[in-house]
C-alpha positions in Angstrom: 91.8 80.8 60.7 92.9 77.5 62.2 91.4 74.8 64.2 91.3 75.3 67.9 93.2 72.1 68.6 92.7 69.4 71.2 90.4 70.2 74.1 93.2 69.2 76.5 95.1 72.3 75.7 94.5 75.3 77.9 92.3 78.0 76.3 93.0 81.7 76.4 91.1 84.8 75.3 93.0 87.9 74.1 91.1 91.2 73.4 93.1 93.6 71.3 94.9 94.2 68.1 98.5 95.3 67.7 102.1 94.2 68.3 101.5 93.2 71.9 98.4 91.2 71.1 100.3 89.4 68.3 103.4 88.6 70.4 101.2 87.5 73.4 99.0 85.3 71.2 102.1 83.7 69.5 103.7 82.9 72.9 100.5 81.4 74.3 99.9 79.2 71.2 103.4 78.1 70.5 105.6 78.3 73.6 102.8 77.6 76.1 100.9 75.2 73.8 97.5 76.7 74.4 94.6 77.5 72.1 93.7 81.2 71.8 90.7 83.2 70.6 91.5 86.8 69.7 88.8 89.5 69.5 89.7 92.3 67.1 87.7 95.2 65.7 89.0 94.5 62.2 90.0 91.0 60.9 91.7 92.5 57.9 94.3 94.4 59.9 97.9 93.5 59.6 98.3 91.9 63.1 94.9 90.2 62.9 96.0 88.4 59.7 99.4 87.4 61.2 97.6 86.0 64.3 95.1 84.1 62.1 97.8 81.9 60.5 99.1 80.8 63.9 98.4 77.2 64.9 95.7 76.9 67.5 94.5 80.5 67.1 91.0 81.8 66.1 90.5 85.4 65.3 87.0 86.8 65.7 85.9 90.2 64.5 83.8 92.3 67.0 83.2 96.0 66.6 82.0 96.1 70.2 83.3 93.5 72.8 80.4 92.6 75.1 79.3 89.5 77.0 78.0 87.8 73.8 81.4 88.3 72.0 83.3 87.1 75.0 81.2 84.0 75.4 81.7 83.3 71.7 85.4 83.6 72.3 85.2 80.9 75.0 85.6 83.1 78.1 83.4 80.6 80.0 85.9 77.8 79.5 89.1 79.9 79.4 92.0 79.6 81.8 92.7 83.3 81.5 91.9 86.4 79.5 94.1 89.3 78.5 92.8 92.8 77.7 95.7 94.5 75.8 94.0 97.3 73.9 95.6 100.8 74.4 92.3 102.2 75.8 92.5 102.2 79.6 88.8 103.0 80.0 87.8 100.2 77.7 90.1 97.7 79.3 88.7 98.6 82.8 85.1 98.2 81.6 85.8 94.8 80.2 87.7 93.7 83.3 84.7 94.6 85.4 82.4 92.7 83.1 84.6 89.6 83.2 84.8 89.8 87.0 81.0 90.0 87.3 80.2 87.3 84.7 83.0 84.8 85.3 84.4 85.5 88.8 86.9 82.6 88.7 88.5 83.7 85.5 92.0 85.1 85.8 92.2 88.4 83.9 95.4 90.2 82.8 94.9 93.9 82.0 97.1 96.2 80.1 96.9 99.7 81.6 98.9 102.9 81.8 97.2 104.8 84.6 99.0 103.6 87.8 96.4 104.7 90.3 93.5 103.3 88.3 95.4 100.0 87.9 96.0 99.7 91.6 92.3 100.0 92.4 91.5 97.3 89.8 94.1 94.7 90.8 93.0 91.9 93.0 93.5 88.1 93.4 92.0 87.2 90.1 93.1 90.3 88.2 96.7 91.2 87.3 97.4 94.7 86.0 100.5 95.3 83.9 101.9 98.0 81.6 103.9 97.3 78.5 105.6 100.7 78.8 106.5 100.0 82.4 108.4 96.9 81.3 110.0 98.6 78.3 111.0 102.0 79.9 113.7 100.6 82.3 115.3 98.6 79.5 115.3 101.5 77.1 116.8 103.9 79.7 119.5 101.4 80.5 120.3 101.0 76.8 120.5 104.8 76.4 122.8 105.3 79.3 124.8 102.1 78.7 124.3 101.3 82.4 124.1 98.1 84.2 120.7 96.6 84.8 119.9 95.2 88.3 118.0 91.9 88.6 115.5 91.6 91.5 116.7 88.4 93.1 116.1 88.4 96.9 119.1 89.0 99.1 121.4 89.3 96.0 122.8 92.1 93.9 122.9 90.6 90.4 123.4 92.8 87.3 123.6 92.2 83.6 126.7 93.8 82.1 128.4 93.9 78.7 131.7 92.2 78.2 133.0 95.7 77.4 132.2 96.9 81.0 134.7 96.8 83.8 135.0 93.2 85.0 132.8 92.0 87.9 132.6 88.5 89.3 130.8 86.7 86.5 128.3 84.0 87.1 127.3 83.0 83.5 127.0 84.2 79.9 123.5 85.3 79.1 123.9 86.1 75.4 126.7 85.5 72.9 127.1 85.8 69.2 128.9 83.9 66.5 130.8 85.2 63.4 127.5 85.6 61.5 126.1 87.8 64.4 123.6 85.2 65.3 122.5 85.5 69.0 122.6 82.5 71.2 120.7 82.7 74.5 122.2 81.0 77.6 125.0 79.2 75.6 126.4 76.0 77.0 130.1 75.5 77.9 130.6 73.6 74.7 129.1 76.4 72.6 131.1 79.2 74.2 134.4 78.2 72.6 133.1 79.4 69.2 131.1 82.4 70.5 132.0 85.9 71.6 130.4 86.8 75.0 128.3 89.9 74.8 126.1 90.1 77.9 127.1 88.6 81.2 125.5 88.1 84.6 127.7 89.3 87.4 127.7 89.9 91.1 127.7 93.6 92.2 129.3 94.7 95.4 127.4 96.4 98.2 129.0 99.8 97.3 128.2 99.6 93.6 125.7 102.2 92.6 123.2 100.6 90.3 119.9 101.9 88.8 116.8 100.4 90.3 114.8 98.6 87.6 111.2 97.9 88.4 108.6 96.6 85.9 105.5 96.9 88.1 103.2 99.9 88.2 104.7 103.1 89.7 103.4 104.4 93.0 100.9 107.2 93.2 102.6 110.6 93.2 102.2 114.1 91.9 103.7 114.8 88.5 105.7 117.7 90.2 108.3 116.9 92.8 107.3 119.2 95.7 110.9 119.8 96.6 111.8 121.2 93.2 111.4 125.0 92.8 112.7 127.2 90.1 115.6 129.2 91.5 115.7 133.0 91.3 119.1 132.8 89.6 117.6 130.7 86.8 114.8 133.3 86.3 117.4 136.1 86.1 119.5 134.1 83.5 116.3 133.6 81.4 115.5 137.3 81.7 119.0 138.1 80.5 118.6 135.7 77.5 115.2 137.2 76.5 116.0 140.9 77.1 119.8 140.9 77.0 120.9 143.4 74.4 118.0 145.8 74.6 118.1 145.9 78.4 121.8 146.5 78.5 121.5 149.3 75.9 118.7 151.0 77.7 120.4 150.8 81.1 123.7 152.0 79.6 122.1 155.1 78.1 120.4 155.9 81.4 123.7 155.4 83.3 125.6 157.7 80.9 123.0 160.4 81.2 123.2 160.2 85.0 127.0 160.2 85.1 127.3 163.1 82.7 124.9 165.1 84.8 126.7 164.2 88.0 130.1 165.3 86.6 128.6 168.6 85.3 127.1 169.4 88.7 130.3 168.5 90.5 132.4 170.8 88.3 129.8 173.7 88.6 129.3 173.5 92.4 132.4 171.8 93.8 130.2 169.3 95.6 131.4 165.8 96.4 130.8 163.1 93.8 128.1 161.4 96.0 126.3 164.7 96.4 126.5 165.3 92.7 125.1 161.9 91.9 122.3 162.6 94.4 121.5 165.8 92.5 121.6 164.0 89.2 119.6 161.0 90.1 116.6 162.8 91.6 115.6 164.7 88.5 116.4 161.7 86.3 114.3 159.1 88.1 112.1 161.0 90.6 111.4 164.4 89.0 112.4 166.3 92.1 111.0 169.8 93.0 112.9 172.8 91.5 115.5 174.6 93.6 115.4 178.3 92.7 118.6 179.0 94.6 120.6 176.5 92.8 123.6 177.4 90.6 122.5 178.2 87.0 124.6 175.3 85.6 122.9 172.9 88.1 119.5 174.2 86.9 120.3 173.6 83.3 121.7 170.2 84.0 118.7 169.1 86.0 116.3 170.3 83.2 118.3 168.4 80.6 118.3 165.3 82.8 114.6 165.5 83.3 113.9 165.9 79.6 116.2 163.1 78.6 114.7 160.8 81.3 111.2 161.4 80.0 112.3 159.5 76.8 114.8 157.0 78.4 112.8 155.7 81.4 109.8 154.5 79.4 112.2 152.8 77.1 113.9 151.0 80.0 110.5 150.2 81.5 109.2 148.8 78.2 112.3 146.6 77.8 112.0 145.2 81.3 108.3 144.5 81.0 108.8 142.9 77.6 111.6 140.8 79.0 109.6 139.7 82.0 106.6 138.7 79.8 108.9 136.8 77.3 110.7 135.1 80.2 107.5 133.9 81.8 106.2 132.7 78.5 109.5 130.8 77.8 109.4 129.2 81.3 105.8 128.2 80.8 106.4 126.6 77.5 109.4 124.7 78.9 111.8 125.5 76.0 115.5 125.0 76.8 116.8 128.0 78.6 120.5 127.5 77.7 122.7 125.3 75.7 122.8 121.7 77.0 125.3 118.9 76.7 125.7 115.3 77.7 122.0 115.0 78.0 119.4 112.5 76.6 116.9 113.6 73.9 113.6 111.7 74.0 111.4 112.0 70.9 107.8 110.9 71.2 105.9 111.8 74.3 103.3 109.1 74.4 103.0 106.6 77.3 106.4 105.1 76.8 108.2 108.4 76.2 106.6 109.8 79.3 107.9 107.0 81.5 111.4 107.3 80.0 111.5 111.1 80.7 110.3 110.5 84.3 112.9 107.8 84.8 115.7 109.9 83.5 114.7 113.0 85.4 114.4 111.0 88.7 117.9 109.7 88.2 119.2 113.3 87.7 120.1 112.7 84.0 119.6 115.9 81.9 116.8 115.3 79.4 115.0 117.2 76.7 111.5 116.1 75.5 110.5 116.5 71.9 107.2 116.0 70.2 105.4 117.4 67.2 102.2 117.7 69.1 102.1 120.3 71.9 99.0 118.6 73.4 100.8 115.2 73.8 100.3 113.9 77.4 104.0 113.7 78.1 104.6 117.3 77.2 102.5 118.4 80.1 104.3 116.0 82.4 107.7 117.3 81.2 106.8 120.9 81.8 105.5 120.1 85.2 108.8 118.5 86.1 110.8 121.5 84.6 112.2 119.2 81.8 113.0 121.3 78.7 110.5 120.8 75.9 110.9 121.3 72.1 107.8 121.3 69.9 108.5 120.4 66.3 109.1 117.6 63.7 112.2 115.8 64.9 113.0 114.9 61.3 114.0 118.5 60.7 117.4 119.7 61.5 116.1 122.9 63.2 114.1 120.9 65.7 117.1 118.6 66.5 119.4 121.6 66.9 116.9 123.2 69.2 117.2 120.1 71.4 121.0 120.3 71.2 121.3 116.8 69.7 124.9 117.6 68.5 126.0 117.7 72.2 123.7 114.9 73.5 125.0 111.6 74.8 121.9 109.7 73.4 118.7 110.1 71.5 115.7 107.8 72.3 113.1 107.7 69.5 109.8 106.2 70.6 107.4 107.6 68.0 104.6 105.5 66.6 105.4 105.3 62.9 108.3 103.1 61.7 109.2 105.5 58.8 109.1 108.4 61.2 111.4 106.6 63.6 113.9 105.8 60.9 113.8 109.3 59.5 114.5 110.8 62.9 117.4 108.5 63.5 119.1 109.4 60.2 118.4 113.1 60.8 120.0 112.9 64.2 123.1 111.3 62.7 123.4 114.2 60.2 123.8 116.8 63.0 127.5 117.6 63.5 128.9 116.7 66.9 129.9 119.5 69.2 133.5 119.8 70.3 133.0 118.8 73.9 130.2 116.2 73.2 130.7 112.5 73.5 132.3 111.1 70.4 129.3 108.9 69.5 125.6 109.5 69.7 123.9 106.6 71.3 120.6 105.9 69.3 117.8 103.9 70.8 114.8 103.2 68.6 111.4 101.6 69.2 111.2 99.1 66.3 108.8 96.2 66.1 110.2 94.4 63.1 113.4 92.6 64.2 114.8 92.3 60.7 114.5 96.1 60.3 116.2 96.5 63.7 119.1 94.4 62.4 119.4 96.5 59.3 119.3 99.8 61.2 121.9 98.5 63.6 124.3 97.8 60.7 123.5 101.2 59.1 123.7 103.3 62.2 126.7 102.8 64.5 126.1 102.6 68.2 122.3 102.0 67.8 119.9 99.5 69.3 116.3 98.7 68.4 113.9 97.6 71.1 110.2 97.0 71.1 107.9 97.5 74.1 105.7 94.6 73.0 108.8 92.4 72.6 109.9 93.2 76.2 106.5 92.9 77.7 104.9 89.9 76.0 106.8 87.2 78.1 105.6 88.8 81.3 102.0 89.1 80.0 102.1 85.5 78.9 103.6 84.3 82.2 100.9 86.2 84.1 98.2 84.4 82.2 99.6 81.0 82.9 100.1 81.9 86.6 103.9 81.9 86.6 105.5 85.0 88.2 108.2 86.6 86.1 110.4 89.0 88.0 112.2 90.7 85.1 112.9 90.3 81.4 116.4 90.6 79.9 116.5 91.7 76.2 119.4 91.5 73.8 118.8 92.4 70.2 116.0 90.1 69.0 116.1 87.7 71.9 114.8 87.8 75.5 115.3 85.9 78.7 113.1 85.8 81.7 114.0 85.9 85.4 111.4 83.8 87.2 110.6 82.6 90.7 109.1 79.1 90.6 107.3 77.3 93.5 108.0 73.6 93.8 104.7 71.8 94.4 104.2 68.6 96.2 104.4 65.5 94.0 105.8 67.4 91.1 108.8 66.2 89.0 111.0 68.7 91.0 109.8 67.3 94.4 112.9 65.5 95.7 115.0 66.2 92.5 118.4 67.7 92.9 118.7 71.4 92.5 121.1 70.9 89.5 118.2 69.4 87.6 116.8 72.9 87.2 119.8 73.7 84.9 119.4 72.2 81.4 120.1 72.6 77.7 118.1 71.2 74.8 118.6 71.5 71.1 115.3 73.5 70.6 116.7 76.4 72.8 114.8 75.1 75.8 117.3 76.3 78.4 117.5 77.2 82.0 120.1 78.3 84.5 119.8 78.1 88.3 120.6 81.3 90.2 119.5 80.3 93.7 116.7 78.7 95.7 115.0 79.4 98.9 114.2 76.6 101.2 110.7 76.4 102.7 110.3 77.8 106.2 109.0 75.2 108.7 106.4 76.0 111.3 108.7 74.4 114.0 111.5 76.7 112.9 114.4 76.4 110.6 114.6 76.6 106.8 114.1 79.8 105.0 117.7 79.9 103.7 118.9 80.9 100.3 121.3 78.4 98.6 123.7 79.1 95.9 123.9 76.7 92.8 127.1 75.3 94.2 125.4 74.3 97.4 123.3 71.7 95.8 120.7 69.7 97.7 117.3 68.0 97.0 114.4 70.3 96.5 111.4 70.0 98.8 107.7 71.1 98.4 107.4 74.8 99.1 111.0 75.6 98.0 111.2 78.6 95.6 113.7 78.3 92.7 115.1 81.4 91.0 116.1 80.8 87.4 117.1 82.6 84.2 115.5 80.8 81.2 114.3 81.1 77.7 110.6 81.4 77.4 110.4 77.7 76.3 112.7 76.8 79.2 110.3 78.6 81.5 107.4 76.5 80.2 109.3 73.3 80.9 110.2 74.3 84.4 106.6 75.3 85.1 105.5 71.8 84.0 108.2 70.2 86.1 107.2 72.2 89.2 103.5 71.6 88.9 101.7 69.0 91.0 100.0 66.1 89.2 96.3 66.5 88.5 94.2 65.8 91.6 97.0 66.4 94.0 96.8 69.5 96.1 99.9 71.7 95.6 102.1 72.6 98.5 101.7 76.1 100.0 104.8 78.0 100.6 105.7 78.9 104.2 108.3 81.4 103.1 108.5 84.7 104.9 108.8 87.3 102.2 
């Protein structure tokens, strides 16, 4: 445990234990220079011990977080509190307690249930989801697709230098010969670096995926316009009954045809008439005809006797096929061989969002989990997404998901050893002839050193962490700065932020180019654009490009891409001095 530090530092309360709590606490105590008190159920846990050694951080043990524990953590003097446990119900209960006890306290709540979060969110409560931030990035990594940045009136995307060229604005990430990542490299640094991730302008006709990090809208799990087609049902019936059904139908058909030919030769009737005479005793058990030709009588008797054995066989095969087909459709197992699809392993909160996102984009996807009762399995079945239940470390499970023909596998299981084991097992499956040459492997890995080693060991792989992607946005929400998106690359992350210039701040009257800066400690920022304030008398409200430099005025909004430390500096530059009322924006959003 460390000292709380000077009283002039802003104080924050974090409730929760885990990767997100650790990354959030580290960001608040180091990059945002605050003091933090963390409430955890067990002070001996791995992340509690890692948080306890951070400067300016106190870790308190509390089996039950109540008003007494929150007061001991300094909630009465805190600038904000974050509730980041994975229990939606517990987080909501604490949020309501904080609202009732300290109405002025800003609360940031981690929550998965979209509708519940929408009812909870208000002026002093921000609801975020770590999986909502991570899912779009993981989907983009799996599909190797461009990621769109939500800058008003602009179509900006992040692209790899391996993608087709687009009008480039700046280099976001680059690496040197030692594979060290540099975020927002300066022009002087670029000479010795190889660009990897660029920011580019997209044309109006470019089709780009919509990337959103906020809570998803309320909707049914099942798309009401999706209905299983009759042809799909028949194909499944053929797969389940197939050979037996064909054999039974073939025997019945041969019996009828032999009877029809016999009757035709004996009576000289037409072929259609002979078929009529043969079908009736075979299927309907027609009344006897005493005046019929003796051969006809013998044939009809033979057909009736044979049909007594054959028809129940056919009926049994059909009924068994229908039952097996319905069971197969209900379980959601793959109905036929798939290719060029994405396999998602681990159907927790994050896996569920990834499957939803892929399915909405029309990308074929198969969901895999060892537990049939996992929440995401029910969601996948409701959306007619094929499901495979089994241990993905086993080759039989991976073959059942047709990994050998997939374009990518996304592993978002909880255990690190399990994740690694699945990735190696997937690589051992032989590639199908018509499959993409390389299997894209996307892993949820918390340890960045481990992610580097896996990337060296497994070609065409990437390791991402939901807490790594979400922590900057959670921290920014706590200090009151709006983050529009996060841009990850390997073990680094940039933030896209919209900053309000307050009256009397260091940016008030400064030139717009002053928003772009480089410092030795990786405190960096790049200006994308800025909106001028809208005046009540008319005018203003224009967006300016970086090349159209002009002085900044109170109420202007600046769009920047920055490191997290760069965002902290910009926030300080844009903040009004103490005792001076900040400017209110007149922008029309």
